[in-house]
PDB file as gemmi writes it, atoms N, CA and C in Angstrom:
CRYST1    1.000    1.000    1.000  90.00  90.00  90.00 P 1                      
ATOM      1  N   MET A   1      -8.290 -18.880  29.722  1.00  0.00           N  
ATOM      2  CA  MET A   1      -7.165 -18.980  31.178  1.00  0.00           C  
ATOM      3  C   MET A   1      -6.429 -20.143  30.487  1.00  0.00           C  
ATOM      4  N   GLN A   2      -5.208 -19.871  30.714  1.00  0.00           N  
ATOM      5  CA  GLN A   2      -4.348 -21.004  30.476  1.00  0.00           C  
ATOM      6  C   GLN A   2      -3.821 -22.231  31.791  1.00  0.00           C  
ATOM      7  N   THR A   3      -4.017 -23.419  31.051  1.00  0.00           N  
ATOM      8  CA  THR A   3      -5.030 -24.175  31.903  1.00  0.00           C  
ATOM      9  C   THR A   3      -3.228 -25.005  31.725  1.00  0.00           C  
ATOM     10  N   THR A   4      -2.303 -24.893  30.999  1.00  0.00           N  
ATOM     11  CA  THR A   4      -0.772 -25.672  31.103  1.00  0.00           C  
ATOM     12  C   THR A   4       0.358 -24.543  31.009  1.00  0.00           C  
ATOM     13  N   THR A   5       1.425 -25.525  31.738  1.00  0.00           N  
ATOM     14  CA  THR A   5       2.510 -24.316  31.538  1.00  0.00           C  
ATOM     15  C   THR A   5       3.429 -25.312  30.415  1.00  0.00           C  
ATOM     16  N   GLU A   6       3.339 -25.696  29.487  1.00  0.00           N  
ATOM     17  CA  GLU A   6       4.040 -25.705  28.929  1.00  0.00           C  
ATOM     18  C   GLU A   6       4.761 -24.589  27.918  1.00  0.00           C  
ATOM     19  N   LYS A   7       5.797 -24.655  27.253  1.00  0.00           N  
ATOM     20  CA  LYS A   7       6.428 -23.215  26.826  1.00  0.00           C  
ATOM     21  C   LYS A   7       6.933 -23.854  25.486  1.00  0.00           C  
ATOM     22  N   GLN A   8       6.546 -22.301  24.457  1.00  0.00           N  
ATOM     23  CA  GLN A   8       7.672 -22.695  23.413  1.00  0.00           C  
ATOM     24  C   GLN A   8       8.737 -21.304  23.424  1.00  0.00           C  
ATOM     25  N   HIS A   9       9.649 -21.879  22.690  1.00  0.00           N  
ATOM     26  CA  HIS A   9      10.676 -20.620  22.702  1.00  0.00           C  
ATOM     27  C   HIS A   9      10.153 -19.784  21.265  1.00  0.00           C  
ATOM     28  N   THR A  10      10.528 -18.713  21.088  1.00  0.00           N  
ATOM     29  CA  THR A  10       9.920 -17.581  19.779  1.00  0.00           C  
ATOM     30  C   THR A  10      11.118 -16.547  20.315  1.00  0.00           C  
ATOM     31  N   ASN A  11      11.082 -15.633  19.186  1.00  0.00           N  
ATOM     32  CA  ASN A  11      11.706 -14.494  19.335  1.00  0.00           C  
ATOM     33  C   ASN A  11      10.996 -13.165  19.247  1.00  0.00           C  
ATOM     34  N   ILE A  12      11.279 -12.306  19.789  1.00  0.00           N  
ATOM     35  CA  ILE A  12      10.349 -11.079  19.707  1.00  0.00           C  
ATOM     36  C   ILE A  12      11.298  -9.855  19.686  1.00  0.00           C  
ATOM     37  N   THR A  13      10.882  -8.670  18.965  1.00  0.00           N  
ATOM     38  CA  THR A  13      11.792  -8.010  18.573  1.00  0.00           C  
ATOM     39  C   THR A  13      11.406  -6.415  19.417  1.00  0.00           C  
ATOM     40  N   PRO A  14      11.611  -6.184  20.411  1.00  0.00           N  
ATOM     41  CA  PRO A  14      11.162  -4.999  21.689  1.00  0.00           C  
ATOM     42  C   PRO A  14      11.796  -3.721  20.850  1.00  0.00           C  
ATOM     43  N   MET A  15      11.510  -2.396  20.706  1.00  0.00           N  
ATOM     44  CA  MET A  15      12.076  -1.470  20.889  1.00  0.00           C  
ATOM     45  C   MET A  15      12.923  -1.460  21.438  1.00  0.00           C  
ATOM     46  N   VAL A  16      14.425  -0.390  21.010  1.00  0.00           N  
ATOM     47  CA  VAL A  16      15.402  -0.539  21.755  1.00  0.00           C  
ATOM     48  C   VAL A  16      14.917  -0.072  23.806  1.00  0.00           C  
ATOM     49  N   ALA A  17      14.673   1.195  23.304  1.00  0.00           N  
ATOM     50  CA  ALA A  17      14.499   1.767  24.536  1.00  0.00           C  
ATOM     51  C   ALA A  17      13.840   0.883  25.898  1.00  0.00           C  
ATOM     52  N   ASN A  18      12.576   0.280  25.070  1.00  0.00           N  
ATOM     53  CA  ASN A  18      11.680  -0.507  25.938  1.00  0.00           C  
ATOM     54  C   ASN A  18      12.321  -1.866  26.831  1.00  0.00           C  
ATOM     55  N   LEU A  19      13.469  -2.642  25.561  1.00  0.00           N  
ATOM     56  CA  LEU A  19      14.308  -3.129  26.172  1.00  0.00           C  
ATOM     57  C   LEU A  19      15.130  -2.786  26.909  1.00  0.00           C  
ATOM     58  N   ALA A  20      16.028  -1.463  26.618  1.00  0.00           N  
ATOM     59  CA  ALA A  20      17.149  -1.108  27.438  1.00  0.00           C  
ATOM     60  C   ALA A  20      16.572  -1.104  29.188  1.00  0.00           C  
ATOM     61  N   ALA A  21      15.091  -0.179  29.105  1.00  0.00           N  
ATOM     62  CA  ALA A  21      14.723  -0.139  30.489  1.00  0.00           C  
ATOM     63  C   ALA A  21      14.163  -1.145  30.969  1.00  0.00           C  
ATOM     64  N   ALA A  22      13.685  -2.231  30.279  1.00  0.00           N  
ATOM     65  CA  ALA A  22      13.521  -3.836  31.060  1.00  0.00           C  
ATOM     66  C   ALA A  22      14.627  -4.248  31.822  1.00  0.00           C  
ATOM     67  N   ARG A  23      15.446  -3.678  31.167  1.00  0.00           N  
ATOM     68  CA  ARG A  23      16.780  -4.708  30.712  1.00  0.00           C  
ATOM     69  C   ARG A  23      17.620  -3.929  32.915  1.00  0.00           C  
ATOM     70  N   LYS A  24      17.562  -2.779  33.033  1.00  0.00           N  
ATOM     71  CA  LYS A  24      18.103  -1.775  33.807  1.00  0.00           C  
ATOM     72  C   LYS A  24      16.598  -2.372  34.895  1.00  0.00           C  
ATOM     73  N   LEU A  25      15.172  -2.254  35.075  1.00  0.00           N  
ATOM     74  CA  LEU A  25      14.322  -2.529  35.806  1.00  0.00           C  
ATOM     75  C   LEU A  25      13.666  -3.460  35.990  1.00  0.00           C  
ATOM     76  N   GLY A  26      13.803  -4.672  35.496  1.00  0.00           N  
ATOM     77  CA  GLY A  26      14.046  -6.181  36.014  1.00  0.00           C  
ATOM     78  C   GLY A  26      12.771  -6.942  35.837  1.00  0.00           C  
ATOM     79  N   PRO A  27      12.019  -6.571  34.878  1.00  0.00           N  
ATOM     80  CA  PRO A  27      10.553  -7.087  34.738  1.00  0.00           C  
ATOM     81  C   PRO A  27      10.972  -8.500  33.692  1.00  0.00           C  
ATOM     82  N   ASN A  28      10.188  -9.636  34.223  1.00  0.00           N  
ATOM     83  CA  ASN A  28      10.835 -10.669  33.633  1.00  0.00           C  
ATOM     84  C   ASN A  28       9.893 -10.274  31.719  1.00  0.00           C  
ATOM     85  N   MET A  29      10.720 -10.051  30.833  1.00  0.00           N  
ATOM     86  CA  MET A  29      10.737 -10.341  29.604  1.00  0.00           C  
ATOM     87  C   MET A  29       9.188 -11.038  28.878  1.00  0.00           C  
ATOM     88  N   SER A  30       9.389 -12.475  29.342  1.00  0.00           N  
ATOM     89  CA  SER A  30       8.804 -13.909  28.886  1.00  0.00           C  
ATOM     90  C   SER A  30       7.138 -13.676  29.616  1.00  0.00           C  
ATOM     91  N   ALA A  31       7.493 -12.983  30.921  1.00  0.00           N  
ATOM     92  CA  ALA A  31       6.312 -13.257  31.544  1.00  0.00           C  
ATOM     93  C   ALA A  31       5.227 -11.859  30.884  1.00  0.00           C  
ATOM     94  N   VAL A  32       6.316 -10.679  30.862  1.00  0.00           N  
ATOM     95  CA  VAL A  32       5.455  -9.700  30.257  1.00  0.00           C  
ATOM     96  C   VAL A  32       4.868  -9.704  28.604  1.00  0.00           C  
ATOM     97  N   SER A  33       5.405 -10.493  28.063  1.00  0.00           N  
ATOM     98  CA  SER A  33       5.539 -10.660  26.500  1.00  0.00           C  
ATOM     99  C   SER A  33       4.118 -11.934  26.852  1.00  0.00           C  
ATOM    100  N   ASP A  34       4.144 -12.894  27.493  1.00  0.00           N  
ATOM    101  CA  ASP A  34       3.034 -13.659  27.509  1.00  0.00           C  
ATOM    102  C   ASP A  34       1.748 -13.390  27.903  1.00  0.00           C  
ATOM    103  N   ALA A  35       1.813 -12.415  29.078  1.00  0.00           N  
ATOM    104  CA  ALA A  35       0.839 -11.560  29.534  1.00  0.00           C  
ATOM    105  C   ALA A  35      -0.041 -10.407  28.092  1.00  0.00           C  
ATOM    106  N   ALA A  36       0.970 -10.057  28.035  1.00  0.00           N  
ATOM    107  CA  ALA A  36       0.692  -9.164  26.511  1.00  0.00           C  
ATOM    108  C   ALA A  36      -0.551  -9.666  25.565  1.00  0.00           C  
ATOM    109  N   VAL A  37       0.289 -10.804  24.913  1.00  0.00           N  
ATOM    110  CA  VAL A  37       0.063 -11.744  24.010  1.00  0.00           C  
ATOM    111  C   VAL A  37      -1.445 -12.932  24.796  1.00  0.00           C  
ATOM    112  N   ALA A  38      -1.145 -13.065  25.742  1.00  0.00           N  
ATOM    113  CA  ALA A  38      -2.977 -13.275  26.420  1.00  0.00           C  
ATOM    114  C   ALA A  38      -4.137 -12.334  26.820  1.00  0.00           C  
ATOM    115  N   GLU A  39      -3.263 -11.534  26.321  1.00  0.00           N  
ATOM    116  CA  GLU A  39      -4.798 -10.480  26.276  1.00  0.00           C  
ATOM    117  C   GLU A  39      -5.675  -9.990  25.255  1.00  0.00           C  
ATOM    118  N   ALA A  40      -4.362  -9.696  24.428  1.00  0.00           N  
ATOM    119  CA  ALA A  40      -4.238  -9.746  22.583  1.00  0.00           C  
ATOM    120  C   ALA A  40      -5.325 -10.808  22.102  1.00  0.00           C  
ATOM    121  N   VAL A  41      -4.796 -11.539  22.870  1.00  0.00           N  
ATOM    122  CA  VAL A  41      -6.330 -13.305  21.947  1.00  0.00           C  
ATOM    123  C   VAL A  41      -7.214 -13.352  22.793  1.00  0.00           C  
ATOM    124  N   ARG A  42      -7.610 -12.400  24.062  1.00  0.00           N  
ATOM    125  CA  ARG A  42      -8.987 -12.753  24.537  1.00  0.00           C  
ATOM    126  C   ARG A  42      -9.513 -11.315  24.142  1.00  0.00           C  
ATOM    127  N   ALA A  43      -9.222 -10.690  23.656  1.00  0.00           N  
ATOM    128  CA  ALA A  43      -9.376  -9.382  22.982  1.00  0.00           C  
ATOM    129  C   ALA A  43      -9.881  -9.701  21.908  1.00  0.00           C  
ATOM    130  N   ALA A  44      -9.258 -10.483  20.867  1.00  0.00           N  
ATOM    131  CA  ALA A  44      -9.532 -10.837  19.653  1.00  0.00           C  
ATOM    132  C   ALA A  44     -10.490 -11.360  19.619  1.00  0.00           C  
ATOM    133  N   ARG A  45     -10.701 -12.818  20.539  1.00  0.00           N  
ATOM    134  CA  ARG A  45     -11.557 -13.622  20.805  1.00  0.00           C  
ATOM    135  C   ARG A  45     -13.055 -13.081  20.506  1.00  0.00           C  
ATOM    136  N   ALA A  46     -12.962 -12.193  22.272  1.00  0.00           N  
ATOM    137  CA  ALA A  46     -13.953 -11.202  22.496  1.00  0.00           C  
ATOM    138  C   ALA A  46     -14.614 -10.355  21.066  1.00  0.00           C  
ATOM    139  N   GLU A  47     -14.014  -9.594  20.362  1.00  0.00           N  
ATOM    140  CA  GLU A  47     -14.130  -9.233  19.031  1.00  0.00           C  
ATOM    141  C   GLU A  47     -15.240 -10.080  18.031  1.00  0.00           C  
ATOM    142  N   ALA A  48     -14.245 -11.254  18.009  1.00  0.00           N  
ATOM    143  CA  ALA A  48     -14.808 -12.276  16.770  1.00  0.00           C  
ATOM    144  C   ALA A  48     -16.091 -12.680  17.164  1.00  0.00           C  
ATOM    145  N   TRP A  49     -16.548 -12.827  18.493  1.00  0.00           N  
ATOM    146  CA  TRP A  49     -17.778 -13.156  19.361  1.00  0.00           C  
ATOM    147  C   TRP A  49     -18.614 -12.606  18.840  1.00  0.00           C  
ATOM    148  N   ALA A  50     -18.163 -11.268  19.244  1.00  0.00           N  
ATOM    149  CA  ALA A  50     -18.952 -10.020  19.086  1.00  0.00           C  
ATOM    150  C   ALA A  50     -19.721  -9.414  17.253  1.00  0.00           C  
ATOM    151  N   ALA A  51     -18.403  -9.901  16.515  1.00  0.00           N  
ATOM    152  CA  ALA A  51     -19.119  -9.995  15.188  1.00  0.00           C  
ATOM    153  C   ALA A  51     -20.148 -10.775  15.216  1.00  0.00           C  
ATOM    154  N   GLU A  52     -19.463 -12.259  15.266  1.00  0.00           N  
ATOM    155  CA  GLU A  52     -20.423 -13.663  14.968  1.00  0.00           C  
ATOM    156  C   GLU A  52     -21.856 -13.674  15.301  1.00  0.00           C  
ATOM    157  N   ASN A  53     -22.112 -12.428  16.658  1.00  0.00           N  
ATOM    158  CA  ASN A  53     -23.405 -12.570  17.169  1.00  0.00           C  
ATOM    159  C   ASN A  53     -23.918 -10.953  17.094  1.00  0.00           C  
ATOM    160  N   ALA A  54     -23.428 -10.057  16.320  1.00  0.00           N  
ATOM    161  CA  ALA A  54     -24.254  -8.999  16.293  1.00  0.00           C  
ATOM    162  C   ALA A  54     -25.345  -8.946  15.540  1.00  0.00           C  
ATOM    163  N   ALA A  55     -26.265  -9.954  14.912  1.00  0.00           N  
ATOM    164  CA  ALA A  55     -27.294 -10.026  14.559  1.00  0.00           C  
ATOM    165  C   ALA A  55     -28.208 -10.211  15.805  1.00  0.00           C  
ATOM    166  N   ALA A  56     -28.124 -11.450  16.510  1.00  0.00           N  
ATOM    167  CA  ALA A  56     -28.585 -11.827  17.679  1.00  0.00           C  
ATOM    168  C   ALA A  56     -28.548 -10.578  18.679  1.00  0.00           C  
ATOM    169  N   ILE A  57     -27.653  -9.966  19.007  1.00  0.00           N  
ATOM    170  CA  ILE A  57     -27.513  -8.591  19.971  1.00  0.00           C  
ATOM    171  C   ILE A  57     -27.922  -8.003  19.212  1.00  0.00           C  
ATOM    172  N   SER A  58     -28.274  -7.462  18.322  1.00  0.00           N  
ATOM    173  CA  SER A  58     -29.037  -6.492  17.554  1.00  0.00           C  
ATOM    174  C   SER A  58     -30.867  -6.147  18.023  1.00  0.00           C  
ATOM    175  N   GLU A  59     -31.118  -8.036  16.909  1.00  0.00           N  
ATOM    176  CA  GLU A  59     -32.105  -8.526  17.716  1.00  0.00           C  
ATOM    177  C   GLU A  59     -32.948  -8.218  19.060  1.00  0.00           C  
ATOM    178  N   ARG A  60     -32.063  -8.544  19.838  1.00  0.00           N  
ATOM    179  CA  ARG A  60     -32.528  -8.678  21.546  1.00  0.00           C  
ATOM    180  C   ARG A  60     -32.609  -7.317  22.090  1.00  0.00           C  
ATOM    181  N   HIS A  61     -31.559  -6.202  22.092  1.00  0.00           N  
ATOM    182  CA  HIS A  61     -31.750  -4.674  21.727  1.00  0.00           C  
ATOM    183  C   HIS A  61     -33.378  -4.130  21.433  1.00  0.00           C  
ATOM    184  N   THR A  62     -33.540  -4.631  19.799  1.00  0.00           N  
ATOM    185  CA  THR A  62     -34.615  -4.187  19.280  1.00  0.00           C  
ATOM    186  C   THR A  62     -35.428  -4.656  20.433  1.00  0.00           C  
ATOM    187  N   TRP A  63     -35.660  -6.001  20.721  1.00  0.00           N  
ATOM    188  CA  TRP A  63     -36.593  -6.469  21.133  1.00  0.00           C  
ATOM    189  C   TRP A  63     -36.894  -5.550  22.600  1.00  0.00           C  
ATOM    190  N   ILE A  64     -36.435  -5.457  23.490  1.00  0.00           N  
ATOM    191  CA  ILE A  64     -35.831  -4.849  24.456  1.00  0.00           C  
ATOM    192  C   ILE A  64     -36.628  -3.656  24.503  1.00  0.00           C  
ATOM    193  N   GLU A  65     -36.450  -2.903  23.305  1.00  0.00           N  
ATOM    194  CA  GLU A  65     -36.611  -1.672  23.415  1.00  0.00           C  
ATOM    195  C   GLU A  65     -38.258  -1.648  23.187  1.00  0.00           C  
ATOM    196  N   ALA A  66     -38.459  -2.410  22.401  1.00  0.00           N  
ATOM    197  CA  ALA A  66     -39.768  -2.720  22.042  1.00  0.00           C  
ATOM    198  C   ALA A  66     -40.952  -3.180  23.398  1.00  0.00           C  
ATOM    199  N   ASN A  67     -40.236  -3.962  23.654  1.00  0.00           N  
ATOM    200  CA  ASN A  67     -40.745  -4.950  25.101  1.00  0.00           C  
ATOM    201  C   ASN A  67     -40.320  -4.773  26.147  1.00  0.00           C  
ATOM    202  N   GLY A  68     -39.265  -4.057  26.901  1.00  0.00           N  
ATOM    203  CA  GLY A  68     -39.082  -3.697  28.031  1.00  0.00           C  
ATOM    204  C   GLY A  68     -38.066  -4.669  28.319  1.00  0.00           C  
ATOM    205  N   THR A  69     -36.941  -4.523  29.408  1.00  0.00           N  
ATOM    206  CA  THR A  69     -36.810  -6.016  30.400  1.00  0.00           C  
ATOM    207  C   THR A  69     -37.302  -6.669  30.844  1.00  0.00           C  
ATOM    208  N   PRO A  70     -37.096  -7.510  30.436  1.00  0.00           N  
ATOM    209  CA  PRO A  70     -37.947  -9.177  31.223  1.00  0.00           C  
ATOM    210  C   PRO A  70     -37.409  -9.169  32.082  1.00  0.00           C  
ATOM    211  N   LEU A  71     -39.142  -9.222  32.926  1.00  0.00           N  
ATOM    212  CA  LEU A  71     -38.561  -9.551  34.887  1.00  0.00           C  
ATOM    213  C   LEU A  71     -38.412  -8.657  35.233  1.00  0.00           C  
ATOM    214  N   THR A  72     -38.600  -7.349  34.642  1.00  0.00           N  
ATOM    215  CA  THR A  72     -38.278  -5.876  35.245  1.00  0.00           C  
ATOM    216  C   THR A  72     -39.327  -5.745  36.618  1.00  0.00           C  
ATOM    217  N   ASP A  73     -40.529  -6.557  36.485  1.00  0.00           N  
ATOM    218  CA  ASP A  73     -41.184  -6.245  37.588  1.00  0.00           C  
ATOM    219  C   ASP A  73     -40.667  -7.366  38.918  1.00  0.00           C  
ATOM    220  N   LEU A  74     -39.858  -7.794  38.894  1.00  0.00           N  
ATOM    221  CA  LEU A  74     -39.490  -8.520  39.803  1.00  0.00           C  
ATOM    222  C   LEU A  74     -38.092  -8.649  40.508  1.00  0.00           C  
ATOM    223  N   GLN A  75     -37.392  -7.522  39.630  1.00  0.00           N  
ATOM    224  CA  GLN A  75     -36.135  -6.685  39.922  1.00  0.00           C  
ATOM    225  C   GLN A  75     -36.503  -5.685  41.243  1.00  0.00           C  
ATOM    226  N   VAL A  76     -35.484  -5.787  42.483  1.00  0.00           N  
ATOM    227  CA  VAL A  76     -35.671  -5.575  43.680  1.00  0.00           C  
ATOM    228  C   VAL A  76     -34.890  -4.119  43.648  1.00  0.00           C  
ATOM    229  N   LEU A  77     -33.582  -4.558  42.899  1.00  0.00           N  
ATOM    230  CA  LEU A  77     -33.171  -2.740  42.757  1.00  0.00           C  
ATOM    231  C   LEU A  77     -33.479  -2.341  41.842  1.00  0.00           C  
ATOM    232  N   LYS A  78     -33.884  -0.939  42.054  1.00  0.00           N  
ATOM    233  CA  LYS A  78     -34.502  -0.330  41.396  1.00  0.00           C  
ATOM    234  C   LYS A  78     -33.342   0.712  40.750  1.00  0.00           C  
ATOM    235  N   VAL A  79     -33.226   0.970  39.302  1.00  0.00           N  
ATOM    236  CA  VAL A  79     -32.192   1.914  39.143  1.00  0.00           C  
ATOM    237  C   VAL A  79     -33.153   2.932  38.234  1.00  0.00           C  
ATOM    238  N   ASN A  80     -33.611   3.894  38.571  1.00  0.00           N  
ATOM    239  CA  ASN A  80     -34.071   5.386  38.131  1.00  0.00           C  
ATOM    240  C   ASN A  80     -34.398   6.228  38.809  1.00  0.00           C  
TER     241      ASN A  80                                                      
END                                                                             
C-alpha cells in the first residue's frame, strides 16, 4: 500500500502502438504505469515470500495430511 504521494520522474519506453492508442484514448500514462509497477512489486514480494517460506508451508501441508485440519470438529460450515 502506497502511503506517500511523493513521486520521482523517470522515463518509460512503451510500444509505439500502445503509446498511440493511449494518446488517442486518453488514459493517464503515469497512473497506469505506476499501477502496473505496484502490481509487479506486489507479485514479486508474494513470490519471494512463498520461496522463503516454502519449507514451512510444505511441513504444514504434510502435517495437515497426517493429522487433518485443526479444529475441524468446531467448524460451523462443512464443505463436503
